[in-house]
C-alpha positions in Angstrom: -26.2 6.8 18.9 -23.3 6.9 16.6 -20.3 9.1 17.3 -20.4 12.4 15.4 -18.7 11.9 12.0 -18.9 12.8 8.4 -17.9 10.5 5.6 -17.5 10.9 1.9 -19.3 7.8 0.5 -16.4 6.7 -1.6 -13.2 4.8 -1.0 -10.6 7.6 -1.1 -7.0 6.6 -1.0 -3.7 8.6 -1.0 -1.1 8.4 -3.7 2.5 8.3 -2.7 5.5 8.2 -5.0 9.3 8.4 -4.7 10.8 11.8 -4.0 12.6 11.4 -7.4 9.6 12.3 -9.5 10.2 10.5 -12.9 7.6 10.3 -15.7 7.6 7.2 -17.7 8.2 7.6 -21.4 4.9 5.7 -22.0 2.9 7.8 -19.4 3.6 11.5 -19.5 2.6 13.0 -16.2 0.4 16.1 -16.2 1.7 19.4 -15.1 -0.8 19.6 -12.2 0.2 16.1 -11.0 3.9 17.0 -11.1 3.2 20.0 -8.8 1.3 17.7 -6.4 4.1 15.1 -6.4 6.8 17.7 -5.8 4.8 19.0 -2.9 4.5 15.4 -1.6 8.3 15.1 -1.8 8.6 18.2 0.3 6.1 16.8 2.8 8.1 13.6 3.0 11.3 15.4 3.6 9.7 17.4 6.4 8.4 14.2 8.0 11.8 12.5 7.7 13.5 15.3 9.6 11.1 14.5 12.5 11.9 10.8 12.1 15.6 11.6 12.2 15.1 13.5 15.5 13.2 10.7 17.0 15.8 8.1 16.0 18.6 10.2 17.3 16.7 10.7 20.6 16.3 6.9 20.8 20.1 6.5 20.4 19.9 5.0 16.9 22.4 5.8 14.1 20.4 7.7 11.6 22.9 7.1 8.9 22.1 3.4 9.1 18.3 4.0 9.2 16.3 1.7 6.8 12.6 1.4 6.4 10.4 0.4 3.5 6.7 1.2 3.1 4.9 -0.7 0.3 1.2 -0.4 -0.7 -0.5 -2.5 -3.3 -2.5 -1.1 -6.2 -5.9 0.0 -5.2 -9.1 0.7 -7.0 -11.9 2.9 -5.7 -15.3 4.2 -6.5 -16.5 7.7 -6.1 -20.2 8.3 -5.7 -19.7 12.0 -4.8 -22.0 11.9 -1.8 -21.3 13.2 1.7 -23.5 11.9 4.5 -23.9 12.5 8.2 -23.3 9.5 10.4 -24.2 11.1 13.7 -27.7 9.7 13.6 -29.0 6.9 11.5 -32.5 6.6 13.0 -34.0 8.1 9.8 -31.3 7.0 7.4 -28.1 8.8 6.5 -28.8 12.5 5.9 -27.1 13.9 2.8 -24.9 16.8 3.6 -23.6 17.6 0.1 -23.4 16.3 -3.4 -20.3 16.8 -5.6 -21.1 18.7 -8.8 -20.8 16.5 -11.8 -20.7 13.3 -9.7 -22.7 10.1 -10.1 -24.8 11.2 -7.1 -25.8 14.4 -8.9 -26.8 12.5 -12.0 -29.1 10.5 -9.8 -30.8 13.7 -8.7 -29.8 13.3 -5.1 -29.9 16.6 -3.2 -28.7 17.9 0.2 -31.1 17.0 3.1 -32.3 13.9 1.3 -32.1 10.7 3.4 -30.5 7.4 2.3 -32.8 4.7 3.7 -31.2 1.6 2.2 -28.1 0.6 0.3 -28.5 -2.4 -2.0 -31.5 -3.5 0.1 -29.7 -3.1 3.4 -31.8 -0.8 5.6 -30.0 2.2 7.1 -31.0 2.5 10.8 -29.3 2.7 14.2 -29.2 -1.1 14.5 -28.1 -1.8 10.9 -25.9 1.1 9.8 -22.7 -0.8 9.9 -24.0 -3.6 7.6 -25.4 -0.9 5.3 -22.0 0.8 5.0 -20.3 -2.6 4.5 -22.6 -3.2 1.6 -21.6 0.1 0.1 -17.9 -0.5 0.6 -18.2 -3.9 -1.0 -19.4 -2.6 -4.3 -16.6 -2.7 -6.9 -16.2 -0.6 -10.0 -18.5 -1.8 -12.7 -21.1 -3.2 -10.2 -24.5 -1.6 -9.6 -25.3 0.4 -6.5 -29.0 0.9 -5.6 -30.1 3.5 -3.0 -33.5 4.0 -1.4 -33.9 7.8 -1.0 -36.4 10.0 0.6 -36.4 13.4 -0.9 -39.0 15.7 0.6 -42.2 13.6 0.7 -41.1 11.4 -2.1 -39.5 8.0 -1.7 -37.6 6.5 -4.7 -35.0 4.0 -5.6 -32.1 5.1 -7.8 -29.3 3.0 -9.1 -26.1 3.4 -11.1 -23.2 1.4 -12.3 -20.2 2.8 -10.4 -17.1 3.7 -12.4 -13.7 3.1 -10.9 -10.3 4.7 -10.7 -7.0 3.1 -9.9 -4.2 4.1 -7.7 -0.9 2.5 -8.6 1.2 0.5 -6.1 4.0 2.3 -4.5 7.1 1.6 -2.5 8.8 4.3 -0.4 12.2 3.0 0.7 14.4 4.9 3.2 18.1 4.3 3.7 21.4 4.1 1.9 21.0 0.7 0.3 17.5 0.5 -1.1 16.1 2.5 -4.0 12.3 2.7 -4.3 9.8 3.5 -7.0 12.4 3.3 -9.8 12.8 0.6 -12.4 16.0 -1.4 -11.9 18.6 -0.8 -14.6 21.4 -3.2 -15.5 24.1 -3.2 -12.9 27.1 -1.0 -13.8 30.3 -2.6 -12.7 33.2 -0.6 -11.2 35.3 -3.8 -11.6 34.0 -6.8 -13.6 34.8 -9.1 -10.7 33.3 -7.0 -7.9 30.1 -8.3 -6.3 27.9 -8.4 -3.2 25.7 -11.2 -1.8 22.0 -11.3 -1.1 21.1 -14.0 1.4 18.1 -15.5 3.1 20.2 -18.2 4.9 20.2 -16.8 8.4 17.0 -16.6 10.5 16.0 -13.0 11.3 15.2 -11.9 14.8 11.5 -12.6 15.3 11.5 -10.3 18.3 11.7 -7.4 15.9 8.9 -8.9 13.7 11.5 -10.0 11.1 10.9 -13.5 9.7 12.4 -15.8 7.0 11.9 -15.2 3.3 12.3 -17.3 0.2 13.8 -16.3 -3.1 11.4 -16.5 -6.1 13.5 -14.7 -8.7 16.4 -12.3 -9.1 16.5 -10.0 -12.1 14.0 -12.2 -13.8 15.9 -15.4 -13.2 13.7 -18.1 -11.5 16.5 -20.6 -11.2 17.5 -19.3 -7.8 14.3 -20.6 -6.1 16.1 -23.3 -4.1 19.1 -21.2 -3.2 19.7 -19.3 0.1 22.3 -16.9 -1.2 23.2 -15.4 -4.5 26.2 -13.4 -5.7 25.3 -10.2 -7.7 27.4 -7.7 -9.6 27.7 -4.3 -8.2 24.6 -2.2 -9.1 20.8 -2.3 -9.0 19.0 -5.6 -8.8 15.4 -6.6 -8.5 14.8 -9.4 -5.9 11.4 -11.1 -5.5 10.8 -13.0 -2.3 7.9 -14.9 -0.5 7.4 -14.6 3.2 7.9 -17.6 5.4 6.3 -16.1 8.5 5.6 -18.6 11.4 1.9 -19.5 11.4 1.9 -18.9 15.2 2.2 -15.2 14.5 -1.4 -15.3 13.4 -4.3 -15.9 15.9 -6.7 -16.8 13.1 -5.5 -17.3 9.6 -6.5 -19.3 6.6 -3.6 -20.5 4.4 -3.0 -17.5 2.1 -2.3 -17.7 -1.6 1.1 -16.2 -1.0 2.3 -13.5 -3.5 5.9 -12.5 -3.9 7.0 -8.9 -3.3 9.8 -7.0 -4.8 12.7 -5.2 -3.2 15.3 -3.2 -5.2 18.8 -3.3 -3.8 21.8 -1.2 -4.8 24.4 -3.9 -4.3 27.8 -2.6 -3.1 31.1 -4.5 -3.4 32.0 -7.0 -0.6 28.6 -6.5 1.2 26.1 -9.1 2.3 22.5 -8.1 2.5 20.4 -10.4 4.8 16.8 -10.4 3.6 13.7 -11.3 5.5 10.0 -10.6 5.8 8.8 -7.8 8.1 5.5 -8.8 9.7 2.9 -6.1 10.5 0.9 -7.6 13.3 -1.7 -4.9 13.1 -2.4 -6.0 9.5 -2.4 -9.7 10.1 -5.9 -10.2 8.7 -5.1 -8.3 5.5 -3.9 -11.4 3.8 -5.8 -11.1 0.5 -4.3 -7.6 -0.1 -0.8 -8.8 0.9 -0.5 -5.8 3.2 0.6 -7.8 6.3 4.3 -8.0 5.3 7.1 -6.5 3.3 10.6 -7.5 2.3 13.3 -6.0 4.5 17.1 -5.9 4.8 17.3 -6.7 8.5 21.1 -6.8 8.5 24.2 -5.9 6.5 27.7 -7.4 6.9 31.0 -7.2 5.2 32.5 -10.2 3.3 34.9 -10.3 0.4 33.2 -11.3 -2.8 34.5 -12.1 -6.2 32.4 -13.3 -9.2 33.4 -16.7 -10.5 
């Protein structure tokens, strides 16, 4: 018997943006979305107050707190069907159908039973494979369902439409700005600068690992360098992770993809970059969710542009 649960048969994902809600000139945000995003900013602030309390209780200096959450772009399908997973002996029983949804257009009704998903039978022994089959259907692909409605058994199919959720970065701390496009650095003094470095090995005990430059502000010529001087202001830095293969129990060699971190460079400051490894996501290689760029240390050092 399955544990009691209800699931909307669609991959629903949450959209998170920066607390500075800025609409692109090329993409005006609707009034309704602005309200939701402002509420999200309020919720984030409330959560951060709790985080600050926890950090203080742990003896950490909250003023130096830094943390970055990055999620890649996602796409999802929405069939508009809610089913009961508590018993799959007779298929998944339909609890509700969203008005105007693809499920409604297929004439699926409450109390119908889903007996198969793309040929995968739905029963107590095979329910997980059936759900995996549904979740593997991508936007634009066809989904076929075997349905029992009353005394009638029928097969219905539809090409699922998709929606996209943009990637987002939520950066917390005094030196990283998130979800904003980098603007040209504004100099307080034309010779003032800071340094971004991947030279020193981060502490792996904290799940910080080496990183490799791929480009800075669109310049790929820094690939073989371990440090770079940058004028005071905002800069886009792209890095690849160089996580020790031993951190993974099982892992095929990934097609590594760089990730971006935006740093507000201050004068005479060295930013030590690395790759933060998320051990609980070590199998999510294809989606690139298993790591993120991180400033694992800051230090002071006089800097002057050549």
